[in-house]
C-alpha positions, 0 to 999 in steps of 0.5 A, a space after each residue: 470780118 465783111 460777111 453778114 453771116 458767120 462763115 464756117 470754113 472745111 478744110 480739105 486735109 487731103 492733097 492726094 491726086 486721088 483722093 475722097 476728102 472733096 467728095 466728102 467735103 462738098 456733102 458734108 458742107 451740104 449736111 452742115 448748111 441743113 443744120 445751121 445759119 451760117 456760109 458753109 464753104 470749102 478751103 481745099 488744101 490740094 487748090 491752095 497748093 501751099 508749098 512746103 513752108 517756107 516763111 524765113 520767121 516762125 509763125 508766132 512772130 506773125 511777119 509773113 514773107 510770101 503771097 501764098 501764106 497772106 493769102 491763107 491767112 486771110 482766108 483762116 481770119 474770114 473764118 468764124 468757124 473751122 472744120 478740119 476734115 482729116 483723113 487717116 494716113 498710118 493712124 495719123 493725119 496728112 503732111 500737108 495738113 500739118 503744113 498748113 497749120 505750121 504756116 500760121 500762128 495767131 490766125 489759129 488762136 481762140 478760133 472754133 474748131 472741129 474736126 471731122 476724120 474719115 477712113 476704113 477704121 473711122 480715122 480715130 487716131 488722126 483726130 486724136 493727133 490733130 486734136 492735140 495740135 489744134 488746142 496746142 496752137 490756141 484754138 478752141 475744138 469742139 468735143 463733138 467730133 464725127 468720124 465716118 467709117 469708110 467701107 471697101 465698097 464705097 470705092 469706085 475703081 478709080 480710087 473715088 467714092 462712088 457715091 460721097 453723099 450716102 457715105 456722108 448720109 450715115 453719119 449725117 445725125 453726128 455731122 449735124 451735132 457737129 455743126 450745132 457745137 461749133 454754131 453754138 461758139 460762133 453765135 450762129 443759129 440752127 435750124 
């Protein structure tokens, strides 16, 4: 890796047109940047726009054909640690996030990660399912997995959050703890 400071990438798991994941990611990145000495950046699956898995060979063979797969693999390889930010949809995590995971295999092996879930019930079921998948692909998943409870009055009429920083602030201690746990695995100093 060519960067000097450890890099933590927050993967925004929702790809809906109206969503709160990106708003949360921006505020979570700020909290984590204050907690650890790392380059915290955002990988937004909506912006990456990976098509439904279209590689002709299984990911475990590590023989990618498409430019979008190679670019996705490079983003993951450039990350020392990952934060999977997932909403809870029908008691699970979104299909777009599963699709992004399924594109790769070797790149996930031994990569440190944590899960931050959110939803009207905090996202525990989505986090549990995602945890199982991430461990299966060989990731080193921390036990610190914050759950952000989103209340009905947190939403603006547009469906976005009216005050995302305030929503994140309610879970600040848990997010800082998760950032420190991830930093400990990747060797990043904490503040």
